[in-house]
C-alpha positions as CSV (number, residue, x, y, z in Angstrom):
1,X,62.8,121.8,42.8
2,X,63.1,118.6,40.8
3,X,63.9,116.5,43.9
4,X,60.8,117.9,45.7
5,X,58.6,117.0,42.7
6,X,60.0,113.5,42.6
7,X,59.4,113.0,46.4
8,X,55.8,114.2,45.9
9,X,55.1,111.7,43.1
10,X,56.6,108.9,45.0
11,X,54.4,109.6,48.0
12,X,51.2,109.6,45.8
13,X,52.1,106.3,44.2
14,X,52.7,104.8,47.6
15,X,49.3,105.9,48.9
16,X,47.6,104.5,45.7
17,X,49.4,101.1,46.2
18,X,48.2,101.0,49.8
19,X,44.7,101.8,48.8
20,X,44.8,99.0,46.2
21,X,45.9,96.5,48.7
22,X,43.2,97.5,51.1
23,X,40.5,97.1,48.4
24,X,41.7,93.5,47.6
25,X,41.7,92.5,51.2
26,X,38.2,93.9,51.5
27,X,36.9,91.8,48.5
28,X,38.2,88.6,50.0
29,X,36.2,88.8,53.2
30,X,32.8,89.0,51.6
31,X,33.6,86.0,49.4
32,X,34.7,84.0,52.4
33,X,31.5,84.9,54.2
34,X,29.1,84.0,51.4
35,X,26.7,81.0,52.0
36,X,27.3,77.8,49.9
37,X,25.4,77.9,46.6
38,X,22.0,76.1,46.6
39,X,21.6,73.4,43.9
40,X,18.9,70.9,43.0
41,X,19.8,67.3,43.7
42,X,18.1,64.0,43.0
43,X,18.9,60.4,44.0
44,X,20.2,57.7,41.6
45,X,17.3,55.3,41.2
46,X,16.7,51.8,39.9
47,X,13.9,51.3,37.4
48,X,12.7,48.4,35.1
49,X,14.1,49.3,31.7
50,X,13.4,47.3,28.5
51,X,16.5,46.6,26.5
52,X,16.6,48.5,23.2
53,X,18.8,48.8,20.2
54,X,18.7,51.7,17.7
55,X,19.7,51.7,14.0
56,X,19.5,54.0,11.0
57,X,17.0,52.7,8.5
58,X,15.6,53.7,5.1
59,X,12.1,53.0,3.9
60,X,11.2,51.2,0.7
61,X,7.9,50.5,-1.1
62,X,6.2,47.2,-0.4
63,X,5.9,46.8,-4.2
64,X,7.0,49.1,-7.0
65,X,6.1,48.8,-10.7
66,X,7.6,50.7,-13.6
67,X,5.1,51.2,-16.4
68,X,6.5,50.8,-19.9
69,X,5.0,50.8,-23.4
70,X,5.1,47.4,-25.2
71,X,4.0,48.7,-28.6
72,X,4.8,51.8,-30.6
73,X,2.2,54.5,-31.3
74,X,0.9,57.9,-30.4
75,X,-0.3,58.5,-26.9
76,X,-3.9,59.7,-27.0
77,X,-5.0,59.5,-23.4
78,X,-3.5,59.8,-19.9
79,X,-6.5,59.5,-17.6
80,X,-4.9,59.9,-14.2
81,X,-3.6,62.6,-11.9
82,X,0.0,62.4,-11.0
83,X,0.8,61.7,-7.4
84,X,-2.7,60.3,-6.7
85,X,-3.8,56.8,-5.6
86,X,-4.7,54.3,-8.3
87,X,-6.4,50.9,-8.2
88,X,-5.4,47.7,-9.8
89,X,-6.9,47.6,-13.3
90,X,-7.1,51.4,-13.7
91,X,-6.3,52.6,-17.2
92,X,-3.3,54.9,-17.1
93,X,-2.1,55.4,-20.7
94,X,-3.8,54.8,-24.0
95,X,-1.9,54.4,-27.3
96,X,-3.8,55.0,-30.6
97,X,-5.1,51.5,-31.4
98,X,-6.2,52.1,-35.0
99,X,-3.2,50.5,-36.6
100,X,-3.4,47.5,-34.2
101,X,-7.1,47.1,-34.7
102,X,-6.5,46.9,-38.5
103,X,-3.8,44.3,-38.0
104,X,-6.1,42.3,-35.7
105,X,-8.9,42.4,-38.3
106,X,-6.5,41.2,-41.0
107,X,-5.3,38.4,-38.8
108,X,-8.9,37.4,-38.2
109,X,-9.5,37.3,-41.9
110,X,-6.6,35.0,-42.4
111,X,-8.0,32.7,-39.8
112,X,-11.3,32.6,-41.5
113,X,-9.6,31.9,-44.9
114,X,-7.5,29.1,-43.3
115,X,-10.6,27.5,-41.8
116,X,-12.3,27.5,-45.3
117,X,-9.2,26.0,-46.9
118,X,-9.0,23.3,-44.3
119,X,-12.6,22.4,-44.7
120,X,-12.1,22.0,-48.5
121,X,-8.9,19.9,-47.9
122,X,-10.7,17.6,-45.4
123,X,-13.5,17.0,-48.0
124,X,-11.0,16.2,-50.7
125,X,-9.2,13.8,-48.4
126,X,-12.5,12.0,-47.6
127,X,-13.3,11.8,-51.3
128,X,-9.9,10.4,-52.3
129,X,-10.0,7.8,-49.5
130,X,-13.3,6.6,-50.9
131,X,-12.0,6.5,-54.4
132,X,-8.9,4.7,-53.4
133,X,-10.9,2.0,-51.6
134,X,-12.9,1.5,-54.8
135,X,-9.7,1.3,-56.8
136,X,-10.7,4.1,-59.1
137,X,-7.7,6.4,-58.1
138,X,-4.1,5.9,-57.2
139,X,-2.4,6.0,-53.8
140,X,-0.5,9.0,-55.0
141,X,-3.6,11.1,-55.3
142,X,-4.6,10.1,-51.7
143,X,-1.1,11.0,-50.4
144,X,-1.4,14.4,-52.2
145,X,-4.8,15.0,-50.5
146,X,-3.4,14.1,-47.1
147,X,-0.5,16.6,-47.6
148,X,-2.9,19.4,-48.6
149,X,-5.0,18.7,-45.5
150,X,-2.0,18.8,-43.3
151,X,-0.8,22.0,-44.9
152,X,-4.2,23.6,-44.4
153,X,-4.2,22.6,-40.7
154,X,-0.7,24.2,-40.3
155,X,-1.9,27.3,-42.1
156,X,-4.8,27.6,-39.7
157,X,-2.5,27.2,-36.6
158,X,-0.2,29.9,-38.0
159,X,-3.2,32.2,-38.7
160,X,-4.5,31.7,-35.2
161,X,-1.1,32.6,-33.7
162,X,-1.0,35.8,-35.8
163,X,-4.5,36.7,-34.6
164,X,-3.5,36.1,-31.0
165,X,-0.4,38.2,-31.4
166,X,-2.5,41.0,-33.0
167,X,-5.0,40.8,-30.2
168,X,-2.2,41.1,-27.6
169,X,-0.9,44.2,-29.4
170,X,-4.4,45.7,-29.2
171,X,-4.4,45.0,-25.5
172,X,-1.0,46.6,-25.1
173,X,-2.4,49.9,-26.4
174,X,-4.0,50.2,-23.0
175,X,-1.5,50.4,-20.1
176,X,-3.2,49.6,-16.8
177,X,-2.0,49.6,-13.2
178,X,-1.1,46.0,-12.0
179,X,-1.4,47.0,-8.3
180,X,-3.1,49.3,-5.9
181,X,-0.8,52.2,-4.9
182,X,0.2,55.7,-5.7
183,X,1.4,56.8,-9.1
184,X,4.3,59.2,-9.5
185,X,4.9,61.8,-12.3
186,X,4.6,61.0,-16.0
187,X,7.6,61.2,-18.2
188,X,5.5,61.7,-21.4
189,X,2.7,63.9,-22.6
190,X,-0.4,63.1,-24.7
191,X,0.5,63.4,-28.4
192,X,4.0,62.0,-28.1
193,X,5.1,58.9,-30.0
194,X,6.0,56.3,-27.4
195,X,7.2,52.7,-27.5
196,X,9.5,50.2,-25.9
197,X,12.4,52.6,-26.2
198,X,10.6,55.4,-24.3
199,X,11.7,54.0,-21.0
200,X,9.7,54.3,-17.8
201,X,6.4,56.2,-18.4
202,X,5.5,56.4,-14.7
203,X,6.0,54.3,-11.5
204,X,3.3,53.0,-9.2
205,X,4.3,52.1,-5.6
206,X,2.3,50.2,-3.0
207,X,2.7,52.2,0.3
208,X,0.7,50.0,2.7
209,X,2.4,48.3,4.3
210,X,5.9,49.9,3.9
211,X,9.2,48.3,4.6
212,X,12.2,49.8,6.5
213,X,15.7,48.4,5.8
214,X,18.7,48.7,8.2
215,X,21.9,46.8,8.8
216,X,23.1,44.9,11.9
217,X,26.7,44.3,12.8
218,X,27.8,40.7,12.5
219,X,28.7,40.5,16.2
220,X,25.3,41.7,17.3
221,X,23.6,39.2,15.0
222,X,25.7,36.4,16.5
223,X,24.8,37.5,20.0
224,X,21.1,37.5,19.2
225,X,21.2,34.1,17.5
226,X,23.2,32.5,20.3
227,X,20.7,33.9,22.9
228,X,17.8,32.7,20.8
229,X,19.3,29.2,20.6
230,X,19.8,29.2,24.4
231,X,16.3,30.4,25.0
232,X,17.5,33.6,26.7
233,X,16.0,36.1,24.3
234,X,12.5,37.4,24.2
235,X,10.3,38.9,21.5
236,X,10.7,42.5,20.6
237,X,8.7,45.2,18.9
238,X,10.0,47.7,16.3
239,X,9.3,51.4,16.5
240,X,10.6,54.2,14.3
241,X,11.4,57.9,15.0
242,X,10.9,60.2,12.1
243,X,13.0,63.0,10.8
244,X,10.9,65.5,12.8
245,X,11.8,63.6,16.0
246,X,8.2,62.2,16.4
247,X,7.6,58.6,17.1
248,X,5.6,56.8,14.4
249,X,2.3,55.5,16.0
250,X,2.4,52.0,14.5
251,X,4.5,49.1,15.6
252,X,6.5,47.0,13.1
253,X,7.2,43.3,12.7
254,X,10.4,41.6,11.6
255,X,10.0,40.7,7.9
256,X,13.4,39.5,6.7
257,X,16.9,38.8,7.7
258,X,19.4,38.3,4.9
259,X,21.2,35.0,4.4
260,X,24.6,36.4,4.0
261,X,27.0,39.0,5.5
262,X,28.1,41.9,3.4
263,X,31.9,41.3,3.2
264,X,32.6,45.0,2.6
265,X,30.9,46.2,5.7
266,X,30.6,43.2,8.0
267,X,26.8,43.7,8.4
268,X,23.6,41.9,7.7
269,X,20.5,43.4,6.1
270,X,17.4,43.3,8.2
271,X,13.9,44.5,7.2
272,X,10.9,45.5,9.3
273,X,7.4,46.0,8.0
274,X,5.1,48.7,9.2
275,X,1.4,49.5,8.6
276,X,1.1,52.7,6.6
277,X,-2.7,53.3,6.2
278,X,-2.4,57.0,5.9
279,X,0.5,57.0,3.5
280,X,2.6,59.1,5.9
281,X,5.8,57.1,5.1
282,X,7.2,57.3,1.6
283,X,10.0,55.3,0.0
284,X,13.5,56.7,0.5
285,X,12.9,58.3,3.9
286,X,15.6,57.9,6.6
287,X,14.6,57.2,10.1
288,X,15.7,55.8,13.4
289,X,14.6,52.2,14.0
290,X,14.4,51.1,17.6
291,X,14.0,47.4,18.6
292,X,12.4,47.2,22.0
293,X,12.5,44.0,24.1
294,X,9.2,42.9,25.6
295,X,11.1,42.0,28.9
296,X,12.6,44.6,31.2
297,X,15.4,44.5,33.8
298,X,16.2,46.8,36.7
299,X,18.8,49.3,35.8
300,X,20.3,52.5,37.4
301,X,19.0,55.6,35.8
302,X,19.7,59.3,36.1
303,X,18.2,62.4,34.5
304,X,19.9,63.2,31.2
305,X,20.3,66.9,32.3
306,X,22.7,65.7,35.1
307,X,25.1,64.1,32.7
308,X,28.1,66.2,31.5
309,X,30.9,65.3,29.3
310,X,34.6,66.2,29.1
311,X,37.6,64.7,27.2
312,X,37.5,61.6,29.4
313,X,33.9,60.9,28.7
314,X,30.5,61.4,30.6
315,X,30.4,62.3,34.3
316,X,28.1,63.6,37.0
317,X,28.5,65.8,40.0
318,X,27.9,63.7,43.1
319,X,27.1,65.2,46.5
320,X,29.8,63.7,48.8
321,X,30.7,63.8,52.5
322,X,30.0,67.2,54.2
323,X,28.0,68.2,51.1
324,X,31.1,68.6,49.0
325,X,30.9,68.2,45.2
326,X,32.6,65.2,43.7
327,X,33.2,64.7,39.9
328,X,32.3,61.1,39.1
329,X,33.1,59.5,35.7
330,X,30.3,57.1,34.6
331,X,29.4,54.8,31.8
332,X,26.0,55.3,30.2
333,X,23.7,53.0,28.3
334,X,20.4,53.5,26.5
335,X,18.1,56.5,26.9
336,X,14.6,56.1,28.3
337,X,12.5,59.3,27.9
338,X,14.2,62.1,29.9
339,X,16.5,59.6,31.7
340,X,19.5,57.6,30.8
341,X,20.8,54.3,32.2
342,X,24.2,54.1,34.0
343,X,26.1,50.9,33.7
344,X,29.1,51.9,35.8
345,X,30.3,54.6,38.3
346,X,27.2,55.0,40.5
347,X,25.1,53.2,43.1
348,X,21.5,53.5,43.9
349,X,20.6,56.2,46.4
350,X,23.6,58.5,45.7
351,X,22.6,62.1,45.3
352,X,23.7,63.9,42.2
353,X,23.3,67.5,41.0
354,X,20.5,67.9,38.4
355,X,20.1,71.7,38.3
356,X,22.6,74.5,39.0
357,X,25.5,72.6,37.7
358,X,27.0,75.8,36.3
359,X,27.3,77.3,39.8
360,X,29.7,74.7,41.3
361,X,32.8,72.7,40.6
362,X,34.5,69.7,42.2
363,X,35.5,70.3,45.9
364,X,33.1,73.1,46.5
365,X,30.6,72.8,49.4
366,X,27.0,73.2,48.4
367,X,23.5,73.5,49.9
368,X,21.6,70.5,48.4
369,X,17.9,71.1,47.7
370,X,15.9,67.9,47.0
371,X,14.2,68.2,43.6
372,X,10.7,67.3,45.0
373,X,10.9,70.1,47.6
374,X,11.3,73.0,45.1
375,X,8.6,75.6,45.3
376,X,6.3,75.7,42.3
377,X,7.1,78.4,39.7
378,X,4.8,81.4,39.9
């Protein structure tokens, strides 16, 4: 009984194994008979491309002024709105001027008294000169009159200096904007006692134009200067791409190249100036700065979507002989819109796969469909 059951189970397993083998052979045939996958291809082309260089830059204000108090007193007015534009000469902070007005009036009184004293001294000096000429008084009296006149003149000069200082203090009670720009937040409130130790009360920054700083490697700087000396370089324009990936509409101009190399980084500071009429750019923003040459050269370009990358670097899938796929390592250069330049690995006219890359691999035969012959999407 046991032997019969064993033979029965063996027969069932054998039939299952045969059925499995039959299924596998059946799957292979349909695959072998499938048509080659259709993929979209496009030729490698040559186009005039302007040379570009891209850097990371940071904006800074064209001019920035920290407002500080020069005299001590209670803040009684703050006639501005934080974050709003201000004009040169606008009154921004007012310190209680009562004490300083009184000091100025006292200084003015001293000047008046000194003027009266000097007038009396001058009259005495004239009188003693006359008496000395007549011989009715001594030279000692004349010398004394000269000394008093000189002392009176010195007292007048000192009183005038005190008055000028007092008038300056009165003027310092009104803190005005020295530039056109936008004012930031205030660090004090009306009613507070402020003075020279209060630090920065507010900051006014001039936003139009605005500057963008970035650094250039010493090697690139030398290449540029050597090309410039040889007459091989052309003018360039500066553009910036903002944090939201939009290109700023205004072009910039080179404003400054530093006169030394930073020994810690081996770079040179460069500054470009951009118009900023709408105040879109603010100090401290990071952005990509692109220097675009005004001359262009013919370069090989491919669509960026066609470029893949592995551990060895970038590559494309080339349509080779008999429509077989070939993996071709390449070297890429700068980007230009949706395309990228190729500096090595391809020649003009070669067909590469631009869509359907995920369907194929190297060595597979494909059905190439030229990109311009695709049916429009419905």
